[in-house]
ZAZALO-859553 format. One line per field, with one value per residue (C-alpha): residue number from 1; x negated, y negated, z negated. Coordinates in Angstrom, 1 decimal, decimal comma. Example, Ala and Ser with C-alpha at 12.3 -4.5 7.8 and 13.67 -1.06 7.14 Angstrom:
<pts>
resi <- (1/2)
east <- (-12,3/-13,7)
north <- (4,5/1,1)
up <- (-7,8/-7,1)
</pts>
This chain:
<pts>
resi <- (1/2/3/4/5/6/7/8/9/10/11/12/13/14/15/16/17/18/19/20/21/22/23/24/25/26/27/28/29/30/31/32/33/34/35/36/37/38/39/40/41/42/43/44/45/46/47/48/49/50/51/52/53/54/55/56/57/58/59/60/61/62/63/64/65/66/67/68/69/70/71/72/73/74/75/76/77/78/79/80/81/82/83/84/85/86/87/88/89/90/91/92/93/94/95/96/97/98/99/100/101/102)
east <- (-2,7/-2,2/-2,8/-0,7/-0,3/0,8/2,0/2,0/3,7/7,2/9,1/7,6/7,2/7,8/6,1/9,3/10,7/7,7/8,0/4,7/2,9/4,9/4,4/0,7/0,5/3,4/1,7/1,3/3,5/4,2/5,3/6,4/5,2/8,1/6,9/3,2/0,8/-0,5/-3,0/-0,2/1,0/0,0/-2,0/-0,3/-1,2/-3,3/-2,7/-5,3/-6,7/-4,9/-4,9/-3,7/-2,7/-2,2/-0,9/-2,5/0,2/-0,3/-4,2/-4,6/-3,5/-6,5/-8,4/-5,9/-6,2/-10,0/-10,2/-8,0/-10,1/-13,5/-15,0/-13,0/-13,8/-12,5/-11,7/-10,2/-8,3/-8,1/-6,7/-9,0/-8,9/-10,5/-7,4/-7,0/-3,6/-4,4/-6,9/-7,1/-8,7/-9,2/-9,7/-11,0/-9,2/-9,4/-6,4/-4,6/-3,2/-0,1/-0,5/-0,5/-1,5/-4,8)
north <- (-3,6/-0,8/-3,0/-2,5/-5,8/-5,3/-8,7/-9,7/-12,9/-12,3/-14,1/-17,2/-16,0/-12,8/-11,4/-11,4/-14,7/-16,6/-16,2/-17,5/-14,1/-11,9/-14,4/-14,5/-10,7/-9,3/-5,8/-5,5/-3,6/-5,9/-4,6/-6,9/-5,8/-7,0/-5,5/-6,3/-3,3/-1,8/0,7/3,1/3,2/5,7/3,9/3,5/6,1/4,4/5,2/2,9/-0,4/-2,1/-5,7/-6,5/-10,2/-11,9/-15,6/-17,0/-16,1/-12,4/-12,3/-10,4/-7,4/-7,4/-5,5/-2,7/-2,3/-2,6/0,3/2,4/1,3/0,1/-0,5/-3,2/-6,8/-10,0/-13,2/-16,3/-18,9/-22,6/-26,0/-28,9/-29,9/-26,5/-25,0/-21,4/-20,3/-16,8/-14,1/-11,0/-7,6/-5,6/-1,7/-0,2/3,3/5,6/6,0/9,4/11,5/13,4/17,2/19,2/16,4/16,4)
up <- (0,3/-2,1/-5,3/-8,3/-10,6/-14,2/-15,1/-18,9/-18,8/-20,3/-21,9/-20,3/-16,9/-14,8/-11,8/-9,9/-11,4/-10,2/-6,5/-5,5/-6,8/-4,5/-1,7/-2,0/-2,4/-0,5/0,0/-4,0/-6,2/-9,1/-12,5/-15,2/-18,7/-20,9/-24,4/-25,4/-24,7/-28,1/-28,9/-29,7/-26,2/-23,7/-20,7/-17,5/-14,8/-12,4/-8,7/-7,0/-7,5/-10,4/-11,7/-15,1/-15,5/-18,8/-19,6/-22,7/-24,8/-24,0/-23,9/-27,1/-25,0/-23,0/-25,6/-25,5/-21,8/-21,8/-24,4/-22,1/-18,9/-20,1/-16,6/-15,3/-14,4/-15,9/-14,3/-16,1/-14,0/-15,3/-14,6/-13,6/-17,4/-18,4/-19,9/-19,3/-17,5/-16,6/-17,4/-15,0/-15,4/-12,5/-12,4/-9,2/-9,6/-6,7/-4,7/-5,8/-3,1/-3,5/-4,2/-1,1/1,3/3,1)
</pts>
């Protein structure tokens, strides 16, 4: 609950085009990253715990995200054969309260 997922899988796969992801994490906010992250892009504003997910074709973007948020945690998911299929980077950003609420 409260997790934001930036999914870098396009064009091969998208967060909302692969219905298993929203099924497994129904309370997460899924965002498809259609264009590759670059060092020239501004970092996304984090509003709470955030997971950046990369398919192998987009793994090079992990370095950009790590430069923006250096204190994250990497996890690699593999097939039984050892082939890497997904790399995630978790940033445990604090939940940001809206101004004027207490």
